[in-house]
Every structure is written in C-alpha cells, then in structure tokens.
N, C-alpha and C positions, 0 to 999 in steps of 0.2 A: 503492499499499502503507500503512497507517497505521500510526503508531505503535504504537498498543496491538498488533496482526500482528506490527510486525517485533523487536520485545520477545521477544513467542512463541516467536523461530526463535531467542533467544539460548540458549545454554548457557555451563554452566564448565566448563573442561576445567583441567589446572594451574595452578589457583586466578585463570584469565584469563576475563571471560566473554569468545565469540568463536561466527563466526556458522558454520556450514557452506558449504561452496563450493556445492553444489546452490542453496542461501537466498540465496545472494550473490549468484550466477547470473541467478536469477532476480528476483531485485530490480533489476538492470541489465539485464537483459533481455539480455545474454550466454547459449552454451553452457557450460556447466562444462567444457569442452576449453579450450575458448579461454579464460576464467578457468583456467585452471590453465597452461596453454600462454605466456601473459604472466608467470607466476610465475616459471616454468622458464627463460624467456626475459631475464627483469628482475631478476636477483636482489638487484640492489644494490637498489633499490625495494622491498624488501619482505621487511623485515629477520627474522630468527628469531625476536623476541617479538612483529613481526606477524604470522606465517603462517606457519601449519605443518605437517607431514602426520601425524597422528595414527600411533599402534604401535597394531599390530592387536589388543591388549588393549583400548586405550581404545577405538578402532571401534566392537567388540564393546559395550563398556558404555555407552555414547551411544547403539549401533543400541536397545540392548535398554529403554530408554528411553524410545524416540522411539515412538510406537504405530502411526501408521501411517509404512512405509518410502518414500520416494522413491526412497532411495538408488541403486535398481533390480538390474543387474548388472553391478553393481559389480568389478571386478578389483582397484583397489588400495586402502587406504585413503585415507580422504576428508582435503582440507584443509581448515583453520581457517582466518579470519581474525578477531582480535583487535578487536573492537569498543570505538573510545575518544572513544565516547559519553558522558554522566553518566548 
C-alpha cells in the first residue's frame, strides 16, 4: 500500500489523526476481529490516547463522511488507532 493511499485512510477524531480498525487490519493483513481482540486482551499495550472506541455519534459522523462504507453490518462502534507518523 502506498503512502498516499494510507494518508487517505487517516481521519481526525477528537483532534487526533487516527485510522479505523478495518483499515489498520487490512494494512497488517489480519482480521478486524483479531485486531480488536488483541486490544482487549492487551490493554497495557494500547493506551487510551492511542486506541479508543468511537462513541456512537462519532461513528455516525465519521461514517457519513466516508463515501464507500467498508464497515459492513457492525454491531458496535469501531475502534480507532492514533497515527504516530509526521
């Protein structure tokens, strides 16, 4: 995946540049379930300012900004992960 393509997957939420769990999972070639399970099982490795679950309204706002939804039939709000690149 090119840097330009990755840049297009970055969104601003709560004043932070973040990537959705679905996009990060695709980047690392793992399932979203495996990624989210790793976060839940290892909370010390994912501090609150690095990984957090969107509030329902935040998820709705973000979803309305994305033209093509790859979220499918999610039952819970997605997790987002801070982008630490310059």
